[in-house]
N, C-alpha and C positions, 0 to 999 in steps of 0.2 A: 572859400575861406577855411583856414586851418584852425582847429581848436587846441589851445595850449593851456595847461594848468601850471601855475607858477607858485612855488612855496616861498614865503617871505619869513625872515627871522631877524631879530635884533635883541641884544641885551646890553648895549652901551649907548650913551649920548641920547637919552630920551627915546627909548625904543618905539613908543607909540607914534611919535612924530616922525621917526625914521621910516616906519612902515607906511604911514600916510603919504609922506613925500615920495617914497618909492612908487606907490600906487599912482600918484599923479604923474610921475615920470613915465611909468608903464602906459598910462592912458594916452600919453603924447607920442608914443612910438609911431613911426610912419606905417601906413597901410594896415593899421591895427585898431581894434576897439576893445577896451576893457568892458567885459560883459557883466561880471559878477564878482563879489568878494565875500569871503567868509567873515564871521565874527573875528575879533582879536582874542587870542588865547594866551594865557600864561603857561609856560612849561618849564620843567626842571632842565638844567643843562645836560647835554650828553658829555661824556668824558669827565674832565676835571670838575668837581663840585664846588671849587673855591672861586666861583664866578656868579654874577647875578642870574636870576631866572631869565628865561627868554620870553619875548612876545612873538607870537607866530600868527600867520594868516595864510590863506590860499586864495589866489585870484584866477579867474577864467578869462582868457584873452582869445579873441578872434583875430587872425592875422593872415596876411598874404606873404609875410616874411618867411624865409627858410629857417630851419632849426638853428643853424650856426649864426645867422643874422640876428635872431632873437637872443641867442647867447651873447653875442657881441654887445647888443643894446643893454642887456641886463648887467653885464660886467662893467659897462660904462656908467650905469646908474650906481652900482656898488662903489666904483672908484670915486665918483663925484661925492658920495656920502662919506668918503674917507676910509673905505675898506682897505686894509693892509693884509695881503695874503701871507700867512706865516706857516711854518712847519707844523705847528700845533693845530691839527685838523679840527679839533673840537673846542678850541679856545674861544674866549669872548670875542665878539665882533660887533661893529657898528651896524652892518647890514649884510645879509646873506640872501641871495635870490637864486633859486634853483628851478630849472625846467623839470617838472615832474612827469608830464606827458605831453606829447606832440601828436595829436590825433591818435591813431592806433599804430604809429610807427615804432619800429625797433631800431634804435640808433646806437652804434657802438664804434666810437673812434677815439683818437687821442684827446679830444677836447670835450666830448659829450657822450653820456650814456643815458638813453631814454628807453623805457621808463627809468626814472631815477633809481639808483641802486638801493636806496634806503626807504623807498616809498612804502613798502609793505610792513616795515618794522618800526615805524615811527608814528606814535599816537598823535603828535603835533602836526602831522601831515594827513594821515588817514581821516581823523575826525573832522577837521575843517573841510577836507575835500568831500567827504560824505555830506556835510552840511549844504554845500552849494550844488552838488550833483549826486544825489543818492542813488540814481539808477545807472551810474557809470560802471562800465565793465572794462577791465584792463585787457591789453592785447593777449594775455595768456588765458583769458576767460574768467578770472577771479572778479567777483563783484565787490566794489568799494564798500557798499553797505555791510556786507558780510564781514569783510576784513576789519572795518571800523567797529563793528559790534563785538568782535572777538578779541580786540587788542586791549590790554590793561591800560587804564587811563593814566597811570603813573603820575598822579598829581595834576594832570591837565585840567585847567578850568577856564571858562569864558571870562574875559575881562570886560568886553563891551561889544555891542553891535557896531558895525561900520555903516554909516548912512551913505546911500548912493543916490545921486552923485556924491562924491566924497566932499566932506566939509573939513577945511583946514581951520585950526584954531588960531 
């Protein structure tokens, strides 16, 4: 089994519900098992500040799927939630699902870059990732706990714990 870490974010259309529904959809992916989820966090938006704060989380998935197959499934989940891809890279969105890590693989192609290019610079990724796997070491040898401890919180705060198995309201 491969271990995949997925970043989840939403700031439109009931973000908490969007993330919970996405986690349910991720848990239903074939040949995969959702192993762990972080707490839900509020974070300030990247880019334009004239949008609602984001809700973020990180999930740990065990899967036999290839990286591109995982990406296809995640994009299908985004599309079902109503995600519309726009030119505004950091604009408001219903749902954003990113592959942060796929085992210790380095992937660089036209569809996917792993580790995720923003992983080390985003508190809303590092802190939830350290929450669920504090002994994780990146392919370049950097330790998640060290990176998470040294990044400014930038207003990041825990909203709530996610109960596992997931409870839908």
